[in-house]
C-alpha positions in Angstrom: -147.9 -69.5 -1.6 -147.8 -73.3 -1.6 -144.6 -75.2 -2.3 -146.2 -76.8 -5.4 -146.9 -73.3 -6.8 -143.3 -72.2 -6.1 -141.9 -75.2 -7.9 -144.2 -74.6 -10.9 -143.1 -70.9 -11.1 -139.4 -71.9 -10.8 -139.8 -74.5 -13.6 -141.3 -71.8 -15.9 -138.7 -69.2 -15.0 -135.5 -71.3 -15.3 -135.7 -71.9 -19.1 -136.3 -68.2 -19.7 -133.1 -67.4 -17.6 -131.0 -69.9 -19.4 -132.1 -68.6 -22.8 -131.4 -65.0 -21.8 -128.0 -65.9 -20.4 -127.0 -67.8 -23.6 -128.0 -64.8 -25.8 -126.0 -62.4 -23.6 -122.9 -64.6 -23.9 -123.2 -64.8 -27.7 -123.5 -61.0 -27.8 -120.3 -60.5 -25.7 -118.2 -63.2 -27.4 -117.4 -61.3 -30.7 -116.4 -58.2 -28.7 -113.9 -60.3 -26.6 -112.6 -62.0 -29.8 -112.1 -58.7 -31.5 -110.1 -57.2 -28.6 -108.0 -60.3 -28.4 -107.3 -60.2 -32.2 -106.4 -56.5 -31.9 -103.9 -57.3 -29.2 -102.3 -60.1 -31.2 -102.3 -58.1 -34.4 -100.7 -55.0 -32.9 -96.9 -55.3 -32.8 -94.9 -54.1 -29.8 -93.6 -50.6 -30.3 -90.6 -51.3 -28.1 -87.6 -53.2 -29.4 -85.6 -54.1 -26.4 -82.9 -56.2 -28.1 -79.8 -54.2 -28.5 -77.4 -57.0 -29.6 -75.1 -56.1 -32.5 -74.4 -59.4 -34.2 -73.3 -59.0 -37.8 -73.3 -55.1 -37.5 -70.4 -53.0 -38.6 -69.3 -50.3 -36.3 -67.4 -47.0 -36.4 -66.4 -45.2 -33.2 -64.4 -42.2 -32.1 -63.4 -41.0 -28.7 -61.3 -38.4 -26.9 -58.6 -39.8 -24.7 -56.6 -38.1 -21.9 -54.5 -39.4 -19.1 -51.4 -39.5 -16.9 -48.2 -41.1 -18.2 -45.4 -42.7 -16.1 -42.0 -43.4 -17.8 -39.2 -45.7 -16.6 -36.3 -45.0 -19.0 -33.6 -47.3 -20.3 -30.1 -45.7 -20.8 -30.8 -44.8 -24.4 -34.5 -44.0 -24.0 -35.5 -40.3 -24.6 -35.2 -38.2 -21.5 -38.5 -37.7 -19.8 -37.7 -34.2 -18.7 -35.2 -31.6 -19.9 -31.5 -32.4 -19.6 -29.9 -31.2 -16.4 -26.3 -30.0 -17.2 -25.1 -30.3 -13.7 -25.6 -34.1 -13.8 -23.9 -36.8 -15.9 -26.0 -38.3 -18.7 -26.2 -41.6 -16.8 -27.5 -39.7 -13.8 -30.4 -38.0 -15.5 -33.8 -38.8 -14.1 -34.9 -42.3 -14.8 -38.5 -42.2 -13.6 -41.0 -39.4 -14.5 -44.7 -38.8 -14.4 -46.6 -36.2 -16.4 -49.9 -35.6 -18.1 -50.2 -37.0 -21.6 -51.4 -34.9 -24.6 -55.0 -35.5 -25.6 -55.5 -38.0 -28.4 -58.3 -39.2 -30.7 -59.2 -42.9 -30.7 -60.8 -44.4 -33.8 -61.9 -48.0 -34.5 -63.6 -49.9 -37.2 -65.4 -53.0 -35.9 -67.6 -56.0 -36.9 -69.6 -57.9 -34.3 -69.2 -61.6 -34.9 -71.7 -62.3 -32.0 -73.7 -60.0 -29.8 -71.1 -60.3 -27.0 -67.8 -60.0 -29.0 -66.8 -57.2 -31.4 -63.3 -57.4 -32.9 -61.9 -54.1 -34.2 -59.1 -52.3 -36.1 -57.7 -49.5 -34.0 -55.8 -46.2 -34.3 -54.8 -43.5 -31.9 -53.6 -40.1 -33.0 -52.2 -37.4 -30.7 -53.5 -33.9 -30.9 -50.1 -32.5 -29.8 -46.4 -33.3 -29.3 -45.2 -34.7 -25.9 -42.8 -32.0 -24.7 -41.7 -34.1 -21.7 -40.1 -36.8 -24.0 -39.6 -34.6 -27.0 -41.8 -36.9 -29.1 -43.9 -36.1 -32.1 -47.7 -36.5 -31.8 -48.7 -40.0 -30.8 -49.5 -42.4 -33.7 -50.3 -46.1 -33.2 -52.2 -48.8 -35.1 -53.5 -52.1 -33.7 -56.3 -54.6 -33.3 -58.5 -55.6 -30.4 -61.9 -56.7 -29.3 -64.8 -55.5 -27.1 -66.4 -58.2 -24.9 -69.8 -57.2 -23.6 -71.8 -58.2 -20.6 -75.7 -57.9 -21.0 -75.0 -57.7 -24.7 -78.7 -57.5 -25.7 -79.4 -54.7 -23.2 -79.3 -51.0 -24.0 -76.9 -50.5 -21.1 -73.9 -52.8 -21.2 -70.4 -53.1 -19.7 -67.4 -54.0 -22.0 -63.9 -55.2 -21.5 -61.5 -54.1 -24.2 -58.1 -55.8 -24.7 -56.0 -54.7 -27.6 -52.4 -54.6 -29.0 -50.8 -52.0 -31.2 -47.6 -50.7 -32.8 -46.5 -47.2 -31.9 -44.6 -45.4 -34.8 -44.1 -41.7 -34.1 -40.5 -40.4 -33.8 -38.6 -37.7 -31.9 -38.7 -34.0 -32.6 -34.9 -33.5 -32.5 -34.8 -30.9 -29.8 -31.1 -30.3 -28.9 -31.8 -30.5 -25.1 -32.8 -34.1 -25.5 -29.9 -35.3 -27.7 -27.2 -35.7 -25.0 -27.6 -39.5 -24.8 -28.3 -40.0 -28.5 -31.8 -41.2 -27.8 -33.3 -44.1 -29.8 -37.0 -43.5 -30.7 -37.8 -47.2 -31.2 -41.1 -48.3 -32.7 -42.9 -49.7 -29.7 -45.1 -52.7 -28.8 -48.3 -51.5 -27.1 -50.6 -53.4 -24.8 -54.0 -51.9 -23.9 -56.8 -52.9 -21.5 -59.9 -50.8 -20.7 -63.3 -51.4 -19.1 -66.4 -49.2 -19.0 -70.1 -48.8 -19.7 -71.9 -48.2 -23.0 -75.4 -46.9 -23.5 -77.1 -47.7 -26.8 -79.7 -45.0 -27.6 -80.7 -47.0 -30.7 -79.4 -50.1 -32.5 -77.3 -47.8 -34.7 -76.1 -45.3 -32.1 -74.5 -45.4 -28.7 -72.2 -43.5 -26.3 -69.5 -45.0 -24.1 -67.0 -44.1 -21.3 -64.0 -46.2 -20.2 -61.0 -46.2 -18.0 -57.8 -48.2 -18.8 -54.1 -48.7 -19.1 -51.9 -48.5 -22.2 -48.3 -49.7 -21.8 -45.3 -49.7 -24.1 -42.1 -51.7 -23.4 -39.4 -51.2 -26.1 -38.7 -47.4 -26.2 -39.1 -47.3 -22.4 -41.5 -48.8 -20.0 -44.2 -46.3 -20.2 -47.8 -46.7 -18.9 -50.7 -44.2 -19.3 -53.6 -44.3 -16.9 -56.4 -43.0 -19.2 -60.0 -41.9 -19.5 -62.0 -41.9 -22.7 -65.4 -40.9 -23.8 -66.9 -41.4 -27.3 -69.6 -42.1 -29.8 -70.4 -45.4 -31.6 -72.2 -45.7 -34.9 -73.4 -49.1 -36.3 -75.1 -50.4 -39.4 -77.0 -51.9 -41.1 
């Protein structure tokens, strides 16, 4: 076929190709637009923001630990009186397991990363080592969160409290006329929290709780608990 014939055939075919391509593009355009609209209109099913700003919280946990006591002269004995030794020679330093207790706190998150709270701790049994009634303390504190908008977060928990329980009056602990003073308590804990929803989470922490007035007593403790929030 001659070149002139090829050029004539190409000139006739080109407009038909352009027209066909334009019609195909118009046919496809509404479908693409509809898909895009569907994607924009469909909200994400996953809410990955677990910050708790302006939420109230109620939590409860079970606490156990190991307590170390360093007694003053008129502190309660930290073990039963030994008759063969003078009062001033009774054991000054003791270590023993502490009775289990319930921790409870009511909180309000001012910001996602900081959550002040009112705090109480209530012993589930008396401390036979110091002849003390079940633990009872009240205080205030705050949880400070890292990764505060994540479901998994780490918190630091400083708090102070006032310990108010008294002695049981067992005769074996009265040789030095013990003084069961109300005690100033300092508490620090750290641990992870996993929020299963904006309104519900679980946590675990390890910490220290120290008193200084009745005696110098420190508890190394572990706690696990549940956290509810609303609205």
